[in-house]
N, C-alpha and C positions, 0 to 999 in steps of 0.2 A: 827513834831520832839519832842515837849514837852510830846506830848500823848504817843508816843513811849517808852520814858524814863520811864514815869510814869507807862506804863505797866510791863516793866521790873522790875521797884522797886517793883510792887505789886508782881509779879509772883515770883520774889526772895525773898519777905518778908523781904525785907531790912530796917533797921531802918533809919528813915529820921528825927527824933526828933531834932537832931542837926542842921539842915538846916533851910534856913529863912521860916517864917511861911506860906509865900504865895506857896512854894512849898509843906510844909508840909499839908496845905488844900486842894491843888489840888490833893495831893495824896490820901488824904482820900475821896475825892469826886469820884476820878477814882476808887478806891477799891469798892465802892458801885456800882459804875456803871459796872464795869467787872468782880466783884467777882462771881465765880460759887462754889457753895457748893457740896459736893462730892454725896450728896442724890440727889441734882437737876441733876448733872450729869448723875446719873445711871437711874434715871426716862427718862431722856431725850434719852438714849441710847436705853433703853428698848423698847420705843416707836417709835423708828425711824428704818429705813431700810438702811440708808446710813451715811455717815459722813455729807455730804451736809444738809439733814432733821435734825441731831442733832444739827447742826449750826442755822438751823431756828427757831427750836424749844427753843434755849437758847437767840435767838436774836443777835446772834455775827456773824460779817463780819470781813472782812479786813485780811492783810498778816498775816501769821503766826498763827493765831488763830486755824486752825484745826490741825495743828501740836501740838500745845500746849495742845489741848481737847485730842488728841490721846495718848500723852505721859502720862497725867493724866488717862485715862482709861486703859492704860497698867500697871501704878503704882498700881491701884486699882483691877487689875485682871478682868475687866470687858470684858464679852464674847461679840464680835463683828463678830463672824465667819459667822453669818446669813446675814451680810450685802452684799448687792449687789455690785457686781465687786470685789469680794475678791479672786481672782483667779481663 
């Protein structure tokens, strides 16, 4: 449960500086572990043929991860029309 909350904190870029230090430290550790830069995402998508392959390249698993990655790809305007199973 705590990991889910921390992922949301990072995803929403929430300021947690006013919260207890233990949460603040945990949030910083989670940011390092789950943060994916735009360039890293672009490269992973350009080298992949499916969303599953993108997640493997980014070493990400877990519920909701694919949806978040897809949303970021859309916001960045990345072309995934060549992915397998796209219609």
